[in-house]
C-alpha positions in Angstrom: -49.4 -88.6 -1.7 -48.2 -85.0 -2.1 -48.9 -82.7 0.8 -51.9 -80.5 0.1 -50.3 -77.6 2.0 -47.2 -76.7 4.0 -47.2 -76.2 7.8 -48.4 -72.8 8.9 -50.9 -72.0 6.1 -54.1 -70.6 7.6 -57.7 -70.1 6.7 -60.4 -67.7 7.7 -61.7 -69.9 10.5 -58.4 -70.0 12.4 -59.8 -68.4 15.5 -62.8 -70.7 15.6 -60.5 -73.7 15.3 -58.3 -72.5 18.1 -61.3 -72.1 20.4 -62.4 -75.7 19.6 -58.9 -77.0 20.2 -58.7 -75.3 23.6 -62.0 -76.7 24.6 -61.0 -80.3 23.8 -61.0 -82.4 27.0 -57.7 -84.1 27.9 -57.7 -87.7 26.5 -60.3 -87.0 23.8 -59.2 -87.5 20.2 -57.7 -84.2 19.0 -57.4 -85.0 15.3 -59.7 -87.5 13.7 -57.8 -87.2 10.4 -54.3 -86.0 9.6 -55.1 -82.3 10.0 -53.3 -79.5 11.8 -55.4 -79.0 14.9 -54.9 -75.2 15.0 -55.6 -74.8 11.3 -58.4 -76.5 9.5 -56.4 -77.2 6.3 -54.5 -80.5 5.9 -51.0 -80.6 7.2 -47.9 -81.6 5.2 -47.3 -85.3 5.5 -44.9 -88.1 4.6 -45.7 -90.1 1.5 -45.5 -93.3 3.5 -44.1 -95.0 6.6 -40.7 -95.6 5.0 -40.4 -91.9 4.2 -40.9 -91.2 7.9 -38.5 -94.0 9.0 -35.8 -92.8 6.7 -36.3 -89.1 7.8 -36.3 -90.0 11.5 -33.3 -92.3 11.2 -31.5 -89.6 9.2 -32.2 -87.2 12.0 -30.9 -89.6 14.6 -27.8 -90.5 12.6 -25.4 -87.6 13.1 -22.0 -86.5 14.3 -22.3 -88.2 17.7 -22.5 -91.6 15.9 -19.2 -90.8 14.2 -17.0 -89.2 16.8 -18.4 -90.1 20.2 -19.7 -93.7 19.9 -16.4 -95.2 18.8 -14.5 -93.4 21.5 -16.9 -94.7 24.2 -16.8 -98.2 22.7 -13.0 -98.2 22.8 -12.9 -96.7 26.3 -15.3 -99.2 27.8 -14.0 -102.5 26.4 -15.9 -102.8 23.1 -18.5 -105.6 23.2 -19.7 -104.8 26.8 -20.5 -101.2 25.8 -22.2 -102.4 22.5 -24.4 -104.8 24.5 -25.3 -102.2 27.1 -26.0 -99.6 24.4 -28.2 -102.0 22.4 -30.3 -102.8 25.5 -30.8 -99.1 26.3 -31.6 -98.2 22.7 -34.3 -100.8 22.3 -35.9 -100.2 25.7 -35.5 -96.7 27.1 -34.7 -95.1 23.7 -37.6 -96.7 21.8 -40.0 -95.8 24.6 -39.1 -92.1 24.3 -39.2 -92.2 20.5 -42.7 -93.7 20.7 -43.8 -91.1 23.2 -42.7 -88.1 21.2 -43.9 -89.5 17.8 -47.3 -90.4 19.2 -47.6 -87.0 20.8 -46.9 -85.3 17.5 -49.3 -87.5 15.5 -52.0 -87.2 18.2 -52.0 -83.4 18.1 -50.9 -82.8 14.5 -48.5 -80.1 15.9 -44.9 -79.3 16.5 -43.7 -79.1 20.1 -45.3 -75.9 21.4 -48.7 -76.7 19.9 -48.6 -80.3 20.9 -48.3 -79.5 24.6 -50.6 -76.5 24.4 -53.3 -78.7 22.9 -53.8 -80.2 26.4 -54.0 -76.7 28.0 -52.2 -73.4 27.7 -50.4 -73.9 31.1 -48.4 -76.8 29.5 -47.1 -74.8 26.6 -43.9 -73.9 28.5 -42.7 -77.5 28.0 -43.1 -77.1 24.3 -41.3 -73.7 24.4 -38.4 -75.3 26.2 -38.1 -78.2 23.7 -38.6 -75.8 20.8 -35.7 -73.5 21.9 -33.3 -76.5 21.7 -33.1 -76.8 17.9 -32.7 -73.1 17.5 -29.6 -73.3 19.8 -28.2 -76.5 18.2 -28.7 -75.8 14.5 -26.2 -72.9 14.2 -23.3 -74.7 15.8 -24.2 -77.9 14.0 -23.9 -76.1 10.7 -20.5 -74.8 11.8 -19.2 -78.3 12.4 -20.9 -79.4 9.1 -18.8 -76.7 7.4 -15.7 -78.2 8.9 -16.6 -81.7 7.6 -17.4 -80.2 4.1 -14.0 -78.5 4.1 -12.2 -81.7 5.0 -14.0 -83.8 2.3 -13.0 -81.2 -0.3 -9.4 -80.9 1.0 -8.8 -84.7 0.6 -9.6 -84.2 -3.1 -7.6 -81.0 -3.6 -4.7 -81.2 -1.2 -4.2 -84.9 -0.4 -4.1 -86.8 2.9 -0.7 -85.6 4.0 -1.8 -81.9 4.2 -4.5 -82.8 6.8 -2.3 -85.1 8.9 -0.1 -82.4 10.5 -1.1 -82.9 14.2 -3.8 -80.2 14.2 -2.1 -77.3 12.5 -4.4 -77.6 9.4 -7.5 -77.7 11.6 -6.4 -74.9 13.9 -5.5 -72.6 11.1 -8.8 -73.3 9.3 -11.2 -72.6 12.2 -9.3 -69.6 13.5 -9.1 -67.9 10.1 -11.1 -64.8 9.6 -12.9 -65.8 6.4 -12.7 -69.4 5.3 -14.6 -71.1 8.1 -17.5 -68.7 7.6 -17.6 -69.6 3.9 -17.7 -73.4 4.5 -20.4 -72.8 7.2 -22.4 -70.8 4.7 -22.1 -73.5 2.1 -23.3 -76.2 4.4 -26.2 -73.9 5.5 -27.1 -73.2 1.9 -27.4 -76.9 1.1 -29.5 -77.5 4.2 -31.8 -74.5 3.6 -32.4 -75.5 -0.1 -33.4 -79.0 0.8 -35.7 -77.9 3.6 -37.1 -75.1 1.4 -38.2 -77.7 -1.2 -40.7 -79.1 1.4 -41.3 -82.3 3.3 -41.9 -84.6 0.3 -40.1 -82.7 -2.4 -37.0 -81.9 -0.4 -36.5 -83.9 2.8 -37.9 -87.2 1.6 -35.9 -87.2 -1.7 -32.7 -86.1 0.0 -32.9 -88.9 2.6 -33.8 -91.4 -0.1 -30.4 -90.7 -1.6 -28.2 -90.0 1.4 -29.2 -92.7 3.9 -28.5 -95.6 1.5 -25.3 -93.9 0.4 -24.3 -93.4 4.0 -24.8 -97.0 4.8 -23.0 -98.3 1.7 -20.0 -96.0 2.3 -19.8 -97.1 6.0 -19.8 -100.8 5.0 -17.3 -100.2 2.3 -14.8 -98.3 4.6 -15.3 -100.9 7.3 -14.5 -103.7 5.0 -11.4 -101.9 3.7 -10.2 -101.2 7.2 -10.7 -104.7 8.3 -8.4 -106.0 5.5 -5.5 -103.9 6.8 -2.7 -105.6 8.9 -3.6 -105.6 12.6 -7.2 -104.5 12.0 -8.5 -108.0 12.9 -7.2 -107.6 16.4 -9.0 -104.2 16.6 -12.2 -105.8 15.5 -12.0 -108.5 18.2 -11.3 -105.8 20.8 -14.4 -103.9 19.5 -16.7 -106.9 19.3 -15.7 -109.1 22.2 -17.3 -108.2 25.6 -15.0 -107.5 28.4 -17.2 -107.7 31.5 -14.4 -106.5 33.7 -15.2 -103.1 32.2 -18.7 -103.0 33.6 -19.1 -99.9 35.8 -21.5 -97.1 36.5 -19.4 -94.9 34.2 -20.0 -97.4 31.3 -23.7 -97.4 31.9 -23.9 -93.6 32.1 -21.7 -93.3 29.0 -24.0 -95.6 27.0 -27.1 -94.0 28.5 -26.0 -90.5 27.5 -24.9 -91.6 24.0 -28.2 -93.2 23.4 -30.2 -90.2 24.6 -28.2 -87.6 22.6 -28.0 -89.8 19.5 -31.7 -90.5 19.0 -32.9 -86.9 18.4 -34.9 -87.0 21.6 -36.2 -83.9 23.5 -35.5 -81.5 20.7 -39.0 -81.3 19.2 -37.8 -83.2 16.1 -39.7 -86.5 16.7 -42.8 -84.5 17.7 -42.7 -82.6 14.5 -41.9 -85.6 12.3 -44.7 -87.5 14.1 -47.1 -84.7 13.2 -46.5 -85.4 9.5 -47.2 -89.2 9.9 -50.4 -90.7 8.6 -52.8 -92.3 11.1 -52.7 -95.6 9.4 -48.9 -96.1 9.8 -47.7 -98.3 12.7 -45.9 -96.2 15.3 -44.4 -99.2 17.1 -42.8 -100.7 14.0 -41.6 -97.4 12.8 -39.8 -96.3 15.9 -38.1 -99.7 16.4 -36.8 -99.4 12.8 -35.6 -95.9 13.5 -33.7 -97.1 16.5 -32.3 -100.0 14.5 -30.9 -97.6 11.8 -29.3 -95.5 14.4 -27.7 -98.4 16.2 -26.5 -99.9 12.9 -24.7 -96.8 11.8 -23.1 -96.3 15.2 -21.9 -99.9 15.1 -20.4 -99.4 11.6 -18.7 -96.2 12.7 -17.0 -98.1 15.5 -16.1 -100.9 13.1 -14.3 -98.3 10.9 -12.5 -96.3 13.6 -11.5 -98.8 16.3 -9.8 -101.3 13.9 -8.2 -98.3 12.1 -6.5 -97.3 15.3 -5.1 -100.8 15.7 -3.9 -100.8 12.1 -2.1 -97.6 12.6 -0.9 -97.7 16.2 -1.6 -101.2 17.5 -3.9 -100.0 20.2 -7.5 -99.0 20.7 -6.4 -96.5 23.3 -5.7 -94.0 20.5 -9.4 -93.7 20.1 -10.2 -94.0 23.8 -7.8 -91.1 24.5 -9.7 -88.7 22.4 -13.3 -87.8 21.4 -15.2 -85.2 19.5 -13.6 -82.8 17.1 -10.0 -83.8 18.0 -10.8 -87.4 17.1 -12.5 -86.4 13.8 -10.3 -83.7 12.6 -6.9 -84.5 14.1 -6.5 -88.1 15.1 -8.3 -89.8 12.1 -6.5 -87.8 9.4 -3.3 -89.0 11.0 -4.6 -92.6 10.9 -5.7 -92.3 7.3 -2.3 -91.0 6.3 -0.7 -94.3 7.3 -2.8 -96.1 4.6 -0.4 -95.2 1.8 -1.8 -94.5 -1.7 -5.4 -95.2 -0.5 -5.2 -92.5 2.2 -6.8 -89.7 0.1 -9.6 -91.9 -1.2 -10.4 -93.4 2.2 -10.3 -89.9 3.8 -12.6 -88.4 1.2 -15.1 -91.2 1.4 -15.1 -91.1 5.2 -15.7 -87.4 5.4 -18.3 -87.6 2.6 -20.0 -90.2 4.9 -19.8 -87.8 7.8 -21.0 -85.0 5.6 -24.2 -87.0 4.8 -24.7 -87.8 8.5 -24.3 -84.1 9.5 -26.5 -82.9 6.7 -29.4 -85.3 7.5 -29.4 -84.1 11.1 -29.1 -80.4 10.1 -32.1 -80.9 7.8 -34.3 -82.3 10.6 -33.2 -79.6 13.0 -34.0 -76.9 10.4 -37.3 -78.4 9.5 -38.3 -78.5 13.1 -37.5 -74.8 13.5 -39.5 -74.0 10.4 -42.5 -76.0 11.7 -42.3 -74.4 15.1 -42.4 -70.9 13.7 -45.2 -71.8 11.2 -47.4 -73.5 13.8 -46.9 -70.8 16.4 -47.3 -67.7 14.2 -49.6 -69.0 11.4 -47.2 -67.7 8.8 -46.6 -69.3 5.4 -43.8 -71.8 5.1 -41.8 -69.3 3.0 -42.0 -66.6 5.7 -41.2 -69.1 8.4 -38.3 -70.4 6.4 -36.9 -66.9 5.9 -37.1 -66.2 9.6 -35.3 -69.4 10.5 -32.6 -68.6 7.9 -32.0 -65.2 9.4 -31.9 -66.5 13.0 -29.7 -69.5 12.3 -27.4 -67.5 10.0 -26.9 -64.7 12.5 -26.3 -67.1 15.4 -23.9 -69.2 13.3 -21.8 -66.1 12.6 -21.7 -65.2 16.3 -20.8 -68.7 17.4 -18.2 -69.2 14.7 -16.6 -65.9 15.8 -15.8 -67.7 19.1 -12.9 -69.3 17.3 -11.5 -66.1 15.8 -12.8 -62.6 16.4 -14.4 -63.5 19.8 -11.9 -66.1 20.9 -11.2 -64.1 24.0 -14.6 -65.2 25.3 -14.1 -68.4 27.3 -17.5 -69.0 28.9 -16.8 -72.4 30.4 -13.2 -71.8 31.5 -9.8 -71.6 29.8 -9.8 -73.1 26.3 -13.6 -73.1 25.9 -15.6 -71.4 23.1 -19.0 -70.1 22.4 -19.7 -73.4 20.6 -18.9 -75.3 23.8 -21.4 -73.1 25.7 -24.2 -73.6 23.2 -23.5 -77.3 23.2 -23.4 -77.6 27.0 -26.6 -75.5 27.6 -28.6 -77.3 24.9 -27.4 -80.9 25.2 -26.4 -81.3 28.9 -29.1 -79.1 30.5 -32.0 -78.2 28.3 -32.5 -81.6 26.6 -32.6 -83.7 29.8 -34.9 -81.1 31.4 -37.3 -81.2 28.4 -37.3 -85.0 28.4 -38.0 -85.1 32.2 -40.9 -82.7 31.9 -42.3 -84.6 28.9 -42.2 -87.9 30.8 -43.9 -86.3 33.8 -46.5 -84.6 31.5 -47.4 -87.9 29.7 -46.9 -90.2 32.7 -48.6 -88.3 35.4 -50.7 -85.4 34.0 -52.4 -86.4 30.8 -51.7 -90.1 31.6 -50.2 -92.7 29.2 -53.7 -93.9 28.1 -54.0 -90.8 25.8 -51.0 -91.9 23.7 -51.8 -95.6 24.1 -55.0 -94.9 22.2 -53.0 -93.1 19.5 -50.6 -96.0 19.1 -53.5 -98.5 18.9 -55.1 -96.6 16.0 -52.5 -98.2 13.6 -51.3 -101.4 15.3 -51.6 -103.6 18.4 -49.6 -102.4 21.3 -48.4 -105.6 23.0 -45.7 -103.8 25.1 -48.2 -101.3 26.5 -47.7 -102.2 30.2 -44.0 -102.2 29.9 -44.0 -98.9 28.1 -46.2 -97.3 30.7 -43.9 -98.4 33.5 -40.9 -97.1 31.5 -42.5 -93.7 30.9 -43.8 -93.2 34.4 -41.0 -94.5 36.5 -37.8 -95.6 34.7 -37.4 -92.9 32.1 -37.6 -90.0 34.5 -35.0 -91.6 36.8 -32.6 -92.2 33.9 -33.1 -88.7 32.5 -32.2 -87.3 36.0 -29.0 -89.5 35.9 -28.1 -88.0 32.5 -28.7 -84.5 33.7 -26.6 -84.8 36.9 -23.8 -86.8 35.2 -23.2 -84.5 32.3 -23.4 -81.3 34.3 -21.0 -82.9 36.8 -18.7 -83.8 33.9 -18.6 -80.3 32.6 -17.3 -79.1 35.9 -14.8 -81.8 36.3 -16.6 -83.9 38.9 -17.1 -87.0 36.8 -15.6 -88.5 33.6 -18.0 -90.0 31.1 
């Protein structure tokens, strides 16, 4: 069903609706039908549960699946890390996905409105969560521009030009013009898709990109596994090595799970607010988690065996992570594949482009929804505001590699992008998740969201979920916060 209006569209009875919302007792149904609780007109919605699942999975599948998961799997002995990660995804991860999605559907609002619906004094939690996508989106689009440049360069310049030990990458990001142009191109694609709306843009884009992403990942994995020495790499990746069990392994898997699933950024609250009341929340969030785990697994199956094929050791992956793995190490590995190098490199970076784009779309849509719900502006005006903010911030952060490279906010060699990433991912996201767990577990009480879940399906795991939300999740989020702040200052290696 096509959405009857976009988020943020108002009517003449807005003030009256706001008064009614503020007077709603905690625990009472806030939205009997799929309406925006601050505005009396229907809210944009997904055409069905699979539209939501694909969109939420597309949001979860991103750069972290491609460049951090394989590094951690290689570092921590392959199968042992995979097993630990899977357990965390389908317990802790699914619990938080369900919490945020149910909160969004219950209130029919993005993050600020969702918390405010239970009282104005709780709006600050939503403000904190809402600030996160505004910080992440600009630098995510910068990295998306890097990925786009590399995909194009494999077609125009060949694999050898990119496999020069980092000179190609360094020259590109420090240049005064080109990196801005590729960032702008990536932003343009993102803004056009989001501008077309929830059903007309985001759903249709995900319907194409998610299946294509999975097919490409499987294809590259199969090709890699046929290379000499790759079978040894696959065994290393898939076989548990329990001698690698350690607190560092657990923290690494915990952090990867948390940062990968689009938690604590307002995304799942926003996407949940577009979900019809009849769709099963429990089934949907499990499938979202399954998609995310599957893509991470495939990324590792591509990269770890490729390292064995080229260098005879998974330590080539374990020694590096993040941009250096993606833009320096992997092009060198692809270059060893002979005539197939350019094709493999292009397909791989097209795969990463889709992963980055789907996440950027969800981040941007969340920003637009936040602005629209908070201000009551039309979607067009809200979209224009987000474009201006994200574009200006992107230019500023990108300058950290050229015109403002003298600014090293986190020490020698750091950039403005590193600062934005640290503040949003390592500090704000765990804090937002912790406050959300406390809010649901101890203030409004889990029963409020249990009722929401039960509207569409039985909730057999209710008691386990309540325990996870009230006791386990807050503890694990505190572990993430402490560990990743400590890592930034050299006190711990994860």
